C-alpha positions in Angstrom: 7.0 -78.2 -35.6 5.9 -79.6 -38.9 5.5 -83.3 -38.8 5.0 -85.5 -41.8 4.3 -89.1 -41.0 4.8 -91.7 -43.7 1.6 -93.5 -44.7 1.3 -96.6 -42.7 0.9 -99.7 -44.8 -2.0 -101.7 -43.6 -1.9 -105.5 -43.7 -4.8 -107.5 -44.7 -6.4 -107.3 -41.2 -6.1 -103.5 -41.2 -3.4 -103.4 -38.5 0.0 -101.9 -38.7 3.1 -103.9 -37.8 4.5 -103.8 -34.3 7.7 -102.1 -35.6 5.6 -99.4 -37.2 3.6 -99.0 -34.0 6.7 -98.6 -32.0 8.0 -96.0 -34.4 4.8 -94.0 -34.2 4.7 -94.1 -30.4 8.3 -93.0 -30.3 7.6 -90.2 -32.7 4.6 -89.0 -30.8 6.6 -89.0 -27.5 9.4 -87.0 -29.2 6.9 -84.5 -30.5 5.2 -84.2 -27.2 8.5 -83.6 -25.4 9.4 -80.9 -27.9 6.0 -79.3 -27.5 6.4 -79.2 -23.7 9.9 -77.7 -24.1 8.5 -74.8 -26.3 5.5 -74.2 -24.0 7.9 -73.8 -21.0 10.1 -71.3 -22.9 9.4 -67.7 -22.3 8.9 -65.0 -24.9 12.5 -63.8 -24.5 13.9 -67.2 -25.3 11.6 -67.7 -28.3 12.5 -64.3 -29.7 16.1 -65.2 -29.4 15.4 -68.4 -31.4 14.1 -66.2 -34.3 17.7 -65.1 -34.8 19.0 -68.6 -35.2 20.4 -69.9 -38.5 18.4 -73.1 -38.0 15.1 -72.6 -40.0 13.3 -75.4 -38.1 14.1 -73.7 -34.8 12.9 -70.3 -36.2 9.7 -71.9 -37.4 9.0 -73.6 -34.1 9.7 -70.4 -32.2 7.4 -68.4 -34.5 4.6 -70.9 -33.9 5.2 -70.9 -30.2 5.2 -67.1 -30.0 1.8 -67.0 -31.8 0.5 -69.6 -29.4 1.8 -67.6 -26.4 0.4 -64.3 -27.7 -3.0 -65.9 -28.4 -3.3 -67.3 -24.8 -2.0 -64.4 -22.8 -5.5 -63.2 -21.7 -6.8 -66.6 -20.6 -9.0 -69.3 -22.1 -12.1 -67.3 -22.8 -10.2 -64.6 -24.6 -8.3 -67.1 -26.6 -11.6 -68.8 -27.6 -13.0 -65.4 -28.7 -9.8 -64.5 -30.6 -9.8 -67.8 -32.4 -13.5 -67.4 -33.2 -12.8 -63.9 -34.7 -9.8 -65.3 -36.6 -12.0 -68.0 -38.1 -14.6 -65.4 -39.2 -11.8 -63.4 -40.7 -10.5 -66.5 -42.5 -14.1 -67.0 -43.8 -14.0 -63.4 -45.1 -16.8 -62.4 -42.6 -14.8 -59.2 -41.9 -17.6 -57.2 -40.2 -18.4 -60.0 -37.8 -14.7 -60.6 -37.1 -14.3 -56.8 -36.4 -17.2 -56.9 -34.0 -15.7 -59.8 -32.1 -12.2 -58.1 -31.9 -13.7 -54.7 -30.9 -15.7 -56.4 -28.1 -12.6 -58.3 -27.0 -10.3 -55.2 -26.8 -13.0 -53.5 -24.8 -13.2 -56.4 -22.4 -9.4 -57.0 -22.4 -7.7 -53.7 -23.2 -4.2 -55.0 -22.3 -4.5 -58.0 -24.6 -2.0 -57.2 -27.3 -3.1 -59.9 -29.7 -6.7 -58.8 -29.7 -5.5 -55.3 -30.8 -3.3 -56.9 -33.4 -6.2 -59.0 -34.8 -8.4 -55.9 -34.9 -5.7 -54.2 -36.8 -5.5 -57.1 -39.2 -9.2 -57.2 -40.0 -9.3 -53.4 -40.4 -6.4 -53.7 -42.9 -8.2 -56.4 -44.8 -11.1 -54.0 -45.2 -8.9 -51.2 -46.5 -9.3 -49.2 -43.2 -5.6 -48.3 -43.0 -5.6 -45.4 -40.6 -7.6 -47.2 -37.9 -5.5 -50.3 -38.4 -2.3 -48.2 -37.8 -3.8 -47.0 -34.5 -4.5 -50.6 -33.4 -1.0 -51.7 -34.5 0.5 -48.9 -32.4 -1.6 -50.0 -29.3 -0.3 -53.5 -29.9 3.3 -52.3 -30.0 2.8 -50.3 -26.8 1.7 -53.5 -25.2 4.3 -55.7 -26.8 7.2 -54.0 -28.7 8.4 -57.4 -29.9 5.3 -58.2 -31.8 6.8 -58.7 -35.3 3.3 -59.2 -36.8 2.2 -55.8 -35.6 5.4 -54.3 -37.0 4.6 -56.0 -40.3 1.0 -54.8 -40.3 2.0 -51.3 -39.3 4.4 -51.2 -42.3 1.8 -52.6 -44.7 -0.7 -49.9 -43.7 1.9 -47.2 -44.1 2.8 -48.6 -47.5 -0.8 -48.5 -48.6 -1.0 -44.9 -47.5 2.2 -44.1 -49.5 4.0 -43.2 -46.2 7.1 -45.0 -47.4 9.8 -43.6 -45.0 7.7 -44.6 -42.0 6.9 -48.0 -43.6 10.6 -48.7 -44.1 11.2 -48.1 -40.3 8.4 -50.5 -39.4 9.8 -53.2 -41.7 13.3 -52.6 -40.5 12.2 -53.1 -36.9 10.4 -56.3 -37.9 13.6 -57.4 -39.6 15.5 -56.9 -36.4 13.1 -59.3 -34.7 12.9 -61.7 -37.7 16.1 -61.2 -39.7 15.4 -64.2 -41.9 11.9 -63.1 -42.9 12.1 -62.2 -46.6 8.8 -60.4 -46.4 10.3 -57.5 -44.7 13.2 -57.2 -47.1 10.8 -57.3 -50.1 8.7 -54.5 -48.7 11.7 -52.4 -47.7 12.8 -52.7 -51.4 9.2 -51.8 -52.6 9.2 -48.7 -50.4 12.6 -47.6 -51.6 11.5 -48.2 -55.2 8.5 -45.8 -54.6 10.8 -43.2 -53.2 13.1 -43.2 -56.3 
């Protein structure tokens, strides 16, 4: 859920009015209740929400799925995957790759660790090894739209357009409103003509 709070107007004594305080408390309670609702939902329900016409519902479901996938192997694994993701965001690709490689060795059934390893390999132009990690991710979680996207991107980079189209089409089934997949299907078809 994306939440944008209006800036509170501070009075001379740097306090907000009681009305504004009540509004903020109510808003925080509402957000907390929604967060609990999404945390209690299972993957099947969240995937179903990706098909909704309601963009806010889709966005919340997408965020909740990523949160679910990040946490599936426990707290320590989640900490490590977040550390590797931060390294990747800081463009420390080799260090991120090491973190993810160690994590998949320690937690071979952790789909998101394989997906992150695939991502960092892709970012380094290592498309064939990235494809292998995407395929492991998809064996562990066939509904992982991020892995389908990554799989398609790697195949696109290797000019394997018919295969890339299939990956993007599968991602589109899971996320029919994601324009990214449609754009890449069109790019692939353009390369085939």
